[in-house]
C-alpha positions as CSV (number, residue, x, y, z in Angstrom):
1,M,70.6,73.7,62.5
2,P,72.9,76.1,60.5
3,I,72.8,79.6,60.6
4,F,71.8,81.6,57.8
5,W,73.1,85.4,57.0
6,R,69.8,87.9,57.4
7,P,69.6,91.5,56.6
8,Q,68.9,92.2,60.3
9,L,73.1,91.0,60.9
10,S,74.5,93.7,58.4
11,I,76.7,96.3,60.5
12,G,76.3,98.6,56.6
13,N,80.0,98.1,56.1
14,A,80.5,95.7,52.8
15,I,83.8,94.2,53.9
16,I,82.7,93.2,57.2
17,D,79.5,92.1,56.5
18,R,81.3,90.1,54.0
19,D,83.4,88.4,56.7
20,H,80.5,88.2,58.7
21,Q,78.9,85.9,55.8
22,Y,82.1,83.9,55.4
23,L,82.4,83.0,59.1
24,I,78.7,81.8,59.2
25,C,80.0,79.3,56.7
26,L,82.6,78.5,58.2
27,V,81.0,77.9,61.3
28,N,78.3,75.8,59.9
29,S,80.7,73.7,58.0
30,T,82.6,73.5,61.6
31,E,79.6,72.2,62.9
32,L,78.7,69.5,60.4
33,I,82.7,68.4,60.5
34,L,82.2,67.9,64.1
35,R,79.9,65.6,64.0
36,H,81.2,63.3,61.9
37,P,84.9,63.1,63.6
38,E,85.4,59.8,61.8
39,D,88.0,61.8,59.8
40,R,90.5,63.7,61.8
41,N,91.9,65.5,59.3
42,D,89.2,67.4,58.3
43,I,88.5,68.5,62.2
44,D,91.9,69.8,61.8
45,M,91.5,71.6,58.7
46,I,88.7,73.2,59.8
47,M,89.3,74.2,63.1
48,D,92.9,75.8,61.5
49,Q,91.0,77.5,59.0
50,L,88.4,78.7,61.7
51,Q,90.9,80.3,64.0
52,Q,93.0,81.3,60.9
53,Y,90.2,83.6,59.3
54,A,88.9,84.7,62.7
55,E,92.1,86.3,63.7
56,E,92.4,88.1,60.4
57,H,88.7,89.3,60.1
58,F,89.4,90.5,63.8
59,E,92.4,92.4,63.1
60,R,90.6,94.2,59.8
61,E,87.8,94.9,61.8
62,E,89.7,96.7,64.6
63,K,91.7,98.6,61.9
64,M,88.7,100.2,60.6
65,Q,87.4,101.0,64.4
66,L,91.0,102.6,64.3
67,K,90.6,104.6,61.2
68,A,87.0,105.5,62.2
69,Q,88.3,106.6,65.6
70,Y,85.9,103.9,66.9
71,P,84.8,104.9,70.7
72,G,84.3,101.5,71.8
73,Y,87.5,100.2,70.2
74,V,89.4,98.9,73.6
75,E,86.2,96.7,74.8
76,H,85.8,95.6,71.0
77,K,89.6,94.2,71.1
78,M,89.0,93.0,74.8
79,E,86.6,90.8,73.4
80,H,88.2,89.7,70.3
81,Q,90.9,88.7,72.5
82,Q,88.5,86.9,74.4
83,L,86.8,84.9,72.0
84,L,90.2,83.8,70.3
85,S,91.4,82.8,73.5
86,E,88.4,80.4,73.9
87,L,88.3,79.2,70.2
88,S,92.5,78.2,70.5
89,G,91.7,76.6,73.9
90,L,88.6,74.5,72.6
91,R,90.4,73.4,69.1
92,S,94.2,72.6,71.6
93,K,91.2,70.1,73.5
94,I,90.4,68.9,70.3
95,K,93.3,68.2,68.9
96,A,94.8,66.1,72.3
97,I,92.0,64.1,72.3
98,L,91.9,63.2,68.1
99,K,95.5,62.0,69.0
100,E,94.9,59.3,71.1
101,E,94.6,56.1,69.4
102,Q,91.2,55.2,71.0
103,P,89.7,58.6,71.6
104,D,86.8,58.6,73.9
105,P,84.0,59.7,72.1
106,E,82.1,61.2,75.0
107,R,85.0,63.4,75.8
108,L,85.4,64.2,72.1
109,S,81.1,64.8,71.9
110,Q,81.4,67.4,75.1
111,E,84.2,69.2,73.6
112,T,82.6,69.7,70.0
113,D,79.5,70.8,72.0
114,K,81.3,73.7,73.8
115,V,83.3,74.8,70.3
116,T,79.3,74.8,68.5
117,Q,78.2,76.3,71.7
118,L,81.2,79.4,71.6
119,L,80.8,79.6,67.4
120,R,76.9,80.6,68.1
121,H,77.5,82.8,70.6
122,W,80.6,84.4,68.7
123,L,78.3,84.9,65.8
124,L,75.0,85.9,67.1
125,D,75.8,87.4,70.5
126,H,78.9,89.0,69.1
127,V,77.3,90.2,66.1
128,I,74.1,91.9,67.3
129,K,75.4,92.7,71.0
130,C,79.0,94.3,70.1
131,D,79.5,94.6,66.1
132,M,76.0,96.3,65.9
133,K,77.4,99.2,67.7
134,M,79.8,99.8,65.2
135,K,77.0,100.6,62.9
136,G,77.3,104.3,61.6
137,H,80.8,104.7,62.6
138,I,82.5,102.4,60.1
139,D,80.0,102.3,57.3
140,H,82.7,103.9,54.7
141,C,86.2,102.5,56.1
């Protein structure tokens, strides 16, 4: 089921909120493409795009935190690094499976399920639990 942007997800900074809205679109697209693994190029493309945009978003968010002297910067940066590491690891596993001549559908399904769980955790838990703590700190950065 797709994730939809709700006003409760807003942290009060237009740039970060737009990033989060775009990430929701990417997550929804990724989940949809992963359900149809027959087109390997689409999976590669969306996984690469997701990784790249996540890196850009985290960098942008961290720069704003530094500028605002956000007290939770170090913790938040570590959370970002962990999420990127997990995403990168899952992405590598999926790409390795897809490179096989006859990919094991069960193994691919398990890995794509892990990606879906990570993305939902990341978007919902990270935004609600971690990014909301920035509310009021980076509003005008």
